[in-house]
Backbone as a ProteinNet text record, in pm:
[ID]
protein_1_A
[PRIMARY]
MEIPKRRYEQWDGGSKYLTIDCPQCDWYREIKGMKLCGWGEAFKYLVKRKSPRKCEVKNREQKSFEPSTKYLDGIIKKHDK
[TERTIARY]
1772	1682.9	1537.9	1467.8	1316.2	1273.6	1158.7	1092.2	1018.6	1042.7	954.8	816.7	731.4	592.6	549.6	442.9	396.9	320.8	328	250.9	101.2	45	-106.1	-140.2	-50.5	-96.7	-48.4	-143.5	-121.6	-84.2	-125.4	-115.7	13	92.8	216.1	305.8	364.6	470.2	426.1	298.4	246.4	319.3	271.8	347.4	231.1	269.1	182.7	272.8	228.8	314.2	350.9	477.4	525.7	445.1	404.7	334.4	413.6	371.2	431.1	430.9	331.3	295.7	377	427	493.6	605.2	704.9	822	787.5	677.9	632.2	516	475.4	361.7	395.2	294.2	303.4	331.2	283.5	272.3	391.6	472.4	605.6	712.1	775.5	910.1	1002.1	1126	1229.8	1329.1	1349.6	1439.6	1530.3	1661.2	1773.7	1751.4	1710.2	1695.1	1560.5	1484.1	1344.5	1244.7	1166.8	1051	943.4	862.2	745	639.6	499.4	387.8	328	311.1	253.4	102.7	36.3	-102.1	-172.7	-253.8	-349.6	-281.6	-335.3	-290	-171.6	-163.3	-48.7	47.1	174.7	263.3	274.8	312.1	345.1	477.7	544.8	672.1	609.9	686.3	657.8	753.7	684.9	750.8	739.9	849.5	849.3	772.3	716.3	625.6	694.9	678.2	725.8	676	543.3	484.5	391.2	470.4	384	264.2	163.1	32.4	32.1	-90.8	-129.6	-163.9	-145.7	-192.7	-343.7	-393.9	-532.6	-573.8	-485.6	-519.8	-498.3	-392.9	-343.8	-439.1	-545	-658.9	-777	-772.7	-878.1	-874.5	-996.7	-1005.7	-957.5	-876.4	-820.1	-918.3	-929.7	-1019	-966.4	-1013	-981.7	-863.7	-799.3	-696	-563	-464.4	-320.4	-262.3	-211.3	-144.9	-6.8	23.7	158.8	284.7	265.7	372.1	442.1	358.4	422.1	516.7	466.4	553.4	677.5	674.3	792.1	874.4	834.8	912.1	977	926	998.2	1129.4	1104.1	1209.7	1311.1	1274.7	1378.8	1457.7	1389.7	1471.5	1565.3	1523.1	1618.6	1730.3	1695	1801.2	1904.7	1865.7	1950.2	2046.6	2018.6	2102.5	2233.6
500.1	507.5	511.8	436.4	427.5	478.8	559.8	615.7	509	475.9	375.8	396	302.4	318.4	307.2	384	374	247.7	184	58.2	64.3	169.7	182.4	227.9	266.1	326	233.2	159.8	67.8	143.5	275.7	340.9	423.1	432.1	505.9	459.3	537.5	495.2	475.1	491.6	480.4	586.3	603.4	699.7	776.8	890.4	971.2	1071.8	1138.7	1212.5	1348.6	1385.3	1521.6	1617.2	1726.4	1835	1954.2	2044.8	2180.8	2257.9	2213.9	2303.9	2240.2	2120.2	2047.7	2131.5	2194	2245.6	2359.5	2423.2	2556	2513.6	2394.3	2356	2334.8	2364.6	2339.5	2183.6	2109.7	1955.3	1883.9	1948.4	1892.9	1883.7	1765.3	1754.2	1676.4	1693.9	1631.9	1567.3	1443.9	1361	1277	1318.7	1237.2	1232.6	1332.4	1340.8	1284.6	1232	1173.4	1285.3	1303	1397.5	1321.8	1391.5	1342.7	1428.5	1379.4	1458.6	1409.7	1508.7	1478.8	1518.3	1553	1574.1	1459.6	1474.1	1362.2	1284.1	1194.1	1104	1008.7	964.1	886.4	960.4	950.7	1016.4	935.1	1005.6	946.5	983.4	896.6	920.3	995.9	1094.6	1166.5	1113.2	1087.5	1029	1135.6	1150	1242.6	1195.1	1299.2	1272.4	1354.7	1300.6	1388.6	1527.2	1531	1677.5	1687.3	1754.7	1764.5	1851.6	1810.3	1890	1967.1	2029	2096.6	2018	2032.7	1953.9	1949.8	1835.6	1823.1	1813.7	1810.1	1787.7	1916.3	1985.8	2098.2	2187.7	2228.3	2306.9	2244	2110.2	2038.5	2050.7	2048	2057.7	1929	1952.6	1835.5	1787.2	1658.4	1583.7	1624.4	1567.8	1596.7	1500.9	1433.3	1349.6	1441	1382.2	1443.6	1426.4	1531.1	1510.3	1443.1	1367.9	1287.7	1385.8	1521.6	1610.5	1619.9	1597.8	1589.7	1473.8	1364.1	1241.6	1266.9	1316.6	1339.3	1442.4	1546.4	1647.8	1582.7	1498.6	1421.2	1346.5	1292.2	1207.9	1309.2	1427.4	1516.4	1580.4	1594.5	1640.8	1530.6	1409.3	1305.9	1282.1	1299.7	1289.6	1402.8	1511	1633.4	1625.3	1549.8	1541.4	1484.4
763.9	889.6	853.1	932.4	911.2	1033.6	1032.5	1143.7	1202.9	1345.3	1403.2	1418	1391.3	1410.5	1543.7	1584.6	1723.1	1732.7	1848.7	1880.3	1844.4	1886.4	1865	1727.7	1636.2	1517.6	1399.8	1346.8	1232.7	1100.6	1078.8	948.5	945.2	1050.1	1036.3	936.1	851.1	769.6	623	607.2	459.3	366.4	248.2	167.1	77.6	52.3	-38.3	-108.9	-220.9	-318.5	-247.9	-268	-226.9	-323.2	-265.9	-343.1	-354.6	-429.7	-446.8	-319.5	-239.5	-112.9	6.1	-0.1	111.3	193.5	111.5	182	282.3	237.2	334.9	436	431.7	504.5	659.4	742.3	893.8	922.7	845.4	878.5	808.5	729.1	671.9	777.8	775.5	847.6	768.2	793.4	740.8	829.7	837	926.3	859.9	871.4	806.7	656.6	593.1	448.6	399	494.4	458.3	475.1	378.4	369.4	422	513.7	588.7	600.4	595	624.1	742.3	833.6	972.8	976	866.9	881.9	924.7	1005.4	1054.6	1164.6	1204.6	1310	1282.3	1158.7	1113.4	1016.1	1040	951.1	817.6	699.6	580.8	521.9	451.4	378.8	251.1	220.3	82	-23.3	-133.7	-254.6	-360	-427	-554.5	-663.3	-735.1	-834.6	-953.3	-1093	-1197.1	-1198.8	-1191	-1194.8	-1073.9	-955.4	-828.7	-841.9	-764.9	-772.6	-632.3	-626.4	-502.6	-398.9	-265.8	-158	-138	-106.7	-90	42.3	141.9	282.6	371.1	334.5	424.3	469.4	392	444.7	502.5	510.1	572.3	722.2	782	930.5	1001.2	1092.3	1177.1	1275.5	1289	1382.2	1525.3	1637.2	1767.2	1804.6	1720.3	1766	1772.2	1826.5	1829	1699.7	1640.1	1507	1518.6	1416.2	1424.5	1419.3	1381.9	1401.7	1533.6	1642.1	1777.8	1794.4	1751.8	1737.2	1657.4	1549.2	1462.1	1521.8	1588.2	1647.5	1769.1	1833.9	1951.4	1886.8	1779.7	1705.7	1661.9	1608.6	1569.9	1692.1	1799.9	1928.7	1967.3	1974.8	2016.3	1922.5	1794	1686.1	1688.5	1734.1	1738.4	1853.9	1970.2	2076.2	2054.3
[MASK]
+++++++++++++++++++++++++++++++++++++++++++++++++++++++++++++++++++++++++++++++++

């Protein structure tokens, strides 16, 4: 399963490395075994790395836009039905 991109968001579905902080992060989501980061306006697929590092974005200030976690949470609700 691939998470559908939103029509207005060209950056949805990119990738970034899974970090040691991801599993306990507020921005982390998992859908159908796929690990996702919802920090920022666009969601990213998380890719494993041999030696995971600390997260560089989780403590950054969010801009005024709606975070992609709301979009991902909507998909999770639909999927659970």
